[in-house]
Structures are given as structure tokens and as C-alpha cells.
N, C-alpha and C positions, 0 to 999 in steps of 0.2 A: 420503453427505450431504443435508437434508432439503433437497427440491426447493421449495421457500417462503421459504428461511434463505439461495437463496440469490443473487448478482448473474454475469450472462451477458455476457462477452465475446468478441466473434469471435477468433480466431485461427489459425494458419495451421499446418501441425505439420510439423516442418523433418526430424525423423527419430528412430526409436523407442533408448527406451535402455534399459536391463533390458528387467526381465519382460512391466509391462505400464505404461510408462513414456514418453515422449512429452518432444521438446522441440518445445514451438514457441515463434514469434514474435509474441505482439501488440498492436498497436498503441497507445502510450501515450497516454493521456490529459489535455490543457493544460486552464486556467482560462481560458489566453486566446480569445478571439475570434480572432486569426490575422495581427493587425494589428499583427505586429513590430516597426513603427516606435514604436509612441505606450509600450512600454513597455523599450525598445532592453535586448535581449539578449534576446531570448526561442529558446527552444533549437530548437526547429520542429518543428511543428504535425507530421508522422509521424516523427518516433522510435518507432523500437519497441525492444521490451523482449521477450531469451530466457530461457525459464521452464522447470522440468523440469513435470509436470501427466501424474496418472492418467488414464491410459489401457481406459478397464473398456467402449469399446466398438469399438475396437480400427480404431482411422487412421491409416490411412497415409499415411507424408510428402507433403507434397503437398497435402491434406488442408481443407481449409473450418470447420473446427468450432467448439459452440456450449464456450468456457471459461469453468468458476464456478468461486467461493471461496467459501466462507465469511466470514458477518458478524465474525467472526472479526476482523476486517483492521479494521471501518469502528470495534471496541472498543480495536483498536492506534491508525491515527487520535485517536480522542479522544485518548489519551492521551499519545499526543504533546507534543497543546498543549498540556492542560486541566492535566496532572504542573508543569510549570516553570511556568505560570498561576499554580495555588495554592499554590505554592513559594514565590513571587514575593509574592504577595502574605499569606501567611502571616510572609512575614520579616518585613516591614514592621508588621506589627500583636503583633511579640512583644516583655514592659515592657523598651522599653530608655527608659532615659529622657532619652538625646539624639538629636535627627534625626537624624546623622549615624548610627549607630550602628543605625538604625532602616530606614537608607536599602541600607546598608554589607549586614545581617540578611537586609533585600531583595534581594541580587545572590550573597548564598551561596547563601539558598533558590532562586533562579532555576539556579544551578551542579547544586547538586546534586539538582534533577527535571530540569535535563539529563541527567547522568549516573544518576541511577534507573531512565529513559527507556533510558537508552546499552544497558544490563547486562539490564534489560528485552526490548528487544530482542534482542541476545545468546541471550537463555534462550528466550526461546519465535519462537525462526528458526524452529524442524524443527514448528511448531504447524499456517500457517497452508498452507491446503490448494489445493492445485487442482486442477479434476476436468474432463476431457474427457465432456462430457454428450450431444452428440450432434454426427452428421457435419454440415454446414448444405447446401442444398440453391442453389445462386443464386438463388433468388427468397426466401430468407431473408433478413428484416429484423431483422439483426441488429451492430451498431458495434463 
């Protein structure tokens, strides 16, 4: 992966799996400010996600590492939001003579957009690459 196209996050190696792969634990990023009472139902700012990442640097279990992911993740996230929205709006502008038919076409388009996103997610699941780029020191400032 090219260094300029990556996003890095701090992770911890849990165990080695396979040849050059490791199971890592990454802190989930939340959009909230940590004031859970304000939105009633925050999952908590300390949720951890486990994922398998390529380990070309030879990190060992317990190591704090920089985990890199390709920008493809941003494209997938944009598709998840944009496709259903575009299908919803596009459905409304289909040439139906009745307002009710256009509204029904909008919701049909929304459903089609969601189903398309689910299909794309299943198809592209293996194309999102995570890679351990370096082993971190205590003074490294990476979230």
C-alpha cells in the first residue's frame, strides 16, 4: 500500500494467525463526544474491534502497532450513504403522473439502493486490506 493513501490507527496485536498475519484489536471511533446521556444509547467510547491484518514488520502479540487501511474504505462508506440517497431521489423523478406513484417509486429506489450496497459489501469484503506498518514506541502519538 502506498503511504500517502493510507489512514493509520493505533492497534494492539492479540495473536499471530497464519503466515504473515496477525489478529489486532482496534479502538472503535465514535462520532459522539462521550456524553452518552445526550443521545441516549451510545455504545460506549471504549469499544474494541478485532480484525486480521497483514504483518510484514513482524509484530509480536502485545505490541502496539500502527494499523493502516486503504482509502477504499472511504469509497465504500460513501457508496453506502450515496447510492440509496441517489436511488431515492431518482425514483421520485421517474415520469409517473400521480404523486403517490412517485413517492412509492422513491421508496422502491431506496430499497434497491440498500440492496445494491449489501450486494457490493459482500462482493468487496475481501478487498479491504489492513496492514501493520510499524511497531509503535510509548512516545508515538497515534490514536
